[in-house]
Every structure is written in C-alpha cells, then in structure tokens.
BAZABA-902767 format. One line per field, with one value per residue: x, y, z of N, C-alpha, C, CB in turn; residue number from 1. Coordinates in steps of 0.05 Angstrom, whole numbers, plus 5000, padded with zeros to 4 digits. Glycine has a CB too. Example, Ala and Ser with C-alpha at 12.3 -4.5 7.8 and 13.67 -1.06 7.14 Angstrom:
BEGIN
n.px	(5264  5257)
n.py	(4886  4955)
n.pz	(5156  5142)
ca.px	(5246  5273)
ca.py	(4910  4979)
ca.pz	(5156  5143)
c.px	(5264  5258)
c.py	(4934  5001)
c.pz	(5156  5157)
cb.px	(5226  5282)
cb.py	(4911  4988)
cb.pz	(5181  5114)
k	(1  2)
//
This chain:
BEGIN
n.px	(3913  3882  3875  3831  3814  3794  3832  3866  3916  3967  3990  4056  4095  4142  4139  4164  4173  4175  4149  4091  4074  4048  3998  3978  3928  3890  3839  3843  3848  3869  3906  3944  3985  4052  4113  4161  4205  4272  4286  4244  4248  4244  4193  4128  4092  4044  4010  3972  3911  3905  3880  3873  3921  3967  4006  4061  4061  4086  4056  4054  4046  3994  3924  3869  3802)
n.py	(2754  2712  2674  2619  2632  2609  2578  2568  2524  2546  2529  2506  2553  2543  2491  2451  2392  2406  2439  2479  2428  2366  2384  2422  2463  2447  2458  2492  2507  2561  2552  2573  2631  2645  2680  2712  2664  2647  2598  2589  2623  2674  2694  2709  2657  2602  2555  2504  2466  2414  2366  2332  2337  2374  2425  2470  2529  2582  2647  2667  2624  2613  2628  2669  2644)
n.pz	(1971  2020  2082  2074  2024  1959  1910  1847  1824  1784  1717  1701  1672  1643  1629  1656  1698  1751  1811  1798  1780  1794  1815  1781  1754  1789  1840  1902  1974  2014  2071  2106  2109  2093  2105  2060  2033  2027  2002  1969  1927  1946  1946  1975  2007  2012  2052  2026  2016  1973  1931  1975  2003  2043  2021  2002  1965  1924  1924  1873  1842  1844  1831  1846  1852)
ca.px	(3900  3881  3867  3804  3809  3795  3851  3873  3945  3973  4008  4084  4099  4165  4133  4181  4158  4177  4125  4068  4074  4026  3973  3972  3901  3871  3828  3854  3841  3892  3905  3962  4004  4079  4129  4180  4225  4293  4287  4222  4252  4239  4165  4110  4081  4020  4004  3945  3901  3899  3878  3875  3947  3976  4032  4067  4066  4089  4031  4056  4038  3965  3906  3843  3780)
ca.py	(2729  2709  2647  2612  2637  2587  2585  2548  2522  2552  2511  2515  2567  2532  2464  2432  2376  2416  2453  2466  2401  2347  2397  2443  2465  2438  2477  2488  2528  2571  2545  2590  2647  2646  2702  2705  2644  2646  2573  2589  2645  2700  2702  2700  2630  2594  2526  2500  2439  2408  2337  2318  2340  2401  2431  2498  2541  2611  2660  2672  2599  2610  2649  2669  2634)
ca.pz	(1979  2049  2091  2067  1995  1940  1889  1827  1820  1756  1702  1700  1646  1628  1621  1670  1716  1778  1822  1811  1772  1798  1822  1761  1745  1810  1858  1929  1993  2029  2100  2122  2093  2105  2094  2038  2041  2007  1987  1950  1908  1959  1944  1996  2001  2027  2055  2014  2015  1945  1926  2000  2014  2050  2008  2002  1939  1922  1916  1844  1829  1850  1823  1860  1836)
c.px	(3901  3872  3838  3797  3811  3813  3855  3904  3950  3992  4036  4089  4122  4161  4151  4164  4159  4151  4116  4063  4048  3999  3964  3942  3880  3862  3837  3843  3866  3888  3921  3980  4030  4095  4148  4201  4247  4294  4264  4224  4247  4211  4149  4097  4057  4020  3975  3937  3892  3900  3883  3903  3952  4004  4036  4073  4071  4062  4031  4047  4008  3949  3880  3821  3755)
c.py	(2727  2681  2643  2617  2611  2595  2562  2548  2526  2531  2523  2527  2555  2503  2443  2416  2385  2429  2474  2437  2385  2360  2419  2441  2457  2461  2471  2510  2535  2566  2564  2606  2648  2667  2692  2686  2643  2621  2571  2613  2672  2710  2694  2674  2625  2564  2523  2471  2434  2377  2321  2320  2369  2405  2461  2507  2571  2623  2665  2647  2594  2633  2647  2660  2650)
c.pz	(2009  2056  2085  2038  1979  1917  1870  1825  1790  1744  1703  1673  1630  1620  1635  1690  1745  1787  1802  1802  1776  1804  1803  1752  1767  1828  1887  1948  2009  2059  2117  2103  2108  2091  2072  2048  2019  1990  1967  1931  1920  1957  1969  1988  2018  2029  2044  2016  1986  1942  1952  2014  2022  2039  2008  1973  1942  1914  1886  1829  1832  1838  1838  1841  1843)
cb.px	(3914  3861  3873  3785  3828  3766  3879  3860  3956  3987  3998  4103  4104  4189  4136  4205  4166  4200  4130  4045  4094  4033  3975  3990  3897  3885  3797  3885  3818  3897  3914  3980  3993  4093  4145  4193  4212  4320  4286  4195  4235  4258  4152  4088  4103  3994  4006  3945  3877  3919  3898  3869  3969  3975  4033  4091  4042  4111  4027  4084  4053  3960  3901  3836  3775)
cb.py	(2705  2730  2644  2627  2658  2579  2592  2553  2494  2580  2508  2492  2596  2534  2462  2446  2347  2436  2465  2482  2387  2328  2409  2441  2448  2416  2478  2488  2518  2601  2517  2573  2676  2618  2715  2730  2616  2649  2550  2590  2641  2720  2690  2722  2608  2605  2516  2509  2434  2422  2329  2290  2330  2406  2419  2504  2536  2620  2686  2680  2576  2608  2649  2697  2604)
cb.pz	(1966  2062  2122  2084  1984  1930  1902  1799  1830  1755  1673  1706  1651  1646  1592  1685  1714  1781  1850  1806  1786  1820  1850  1737  1722  1827  1857  1929  2012  2024  2105  2142  2089  2103  2116  2027  2045  2020  2006  1965  1884  1947  1918  2002  2006  2013  2085  1984  2035  1925  1905  1996  1995  2081  1980  2020  1921  1901  1931  1836  1839  1880  1792  1871  1841)
k	(1  2  3  4  5  6  7  8  9  10  11  12  13  14  15  16  17  18  19  20  21  22  23  24  25  26  27  28  29  30  31  32  33  34  35  36  37  38  39  40  41  42  43  44  45  46  47  48  49  50  51  52  53  54  55  56  57  58  59  60  61  62  63  64  65)
//
C-alpha cells in the first residue's frame, strides 16, 4: 500500500470493541505511512482519513479497494 491508496478498514476478527472498532467496514484514504511501532504490535502502520478523522491503523487492519 502507498500514500493515496483507497482502503477499507477490516472488521476485528476477535469481535472485540478495540481497533478497528468504530471504523470497521468504512472506506478510507492513506495519508502517511509510518514504520513499525512497538505499541502497535510491531506492524507497519498508516495514518488514514476515515469518517472525517485522521487516525492510525496497522496495515494488517486495512485492505486495498
């Protein structure tokens, strides 16, 4: 994935209310890619615009549309 890509926020496989939570199933755009962050499970992450908010998600929580 790269900046500008359109993505969908995946549903939480465990069904917990944690991330992706409130944005599950929504369409977003990648604004910035950030390197692996220990606090995000060591996965590469991205800042995305979803539902009018800028938030950070692991790339594993997103799928290209």
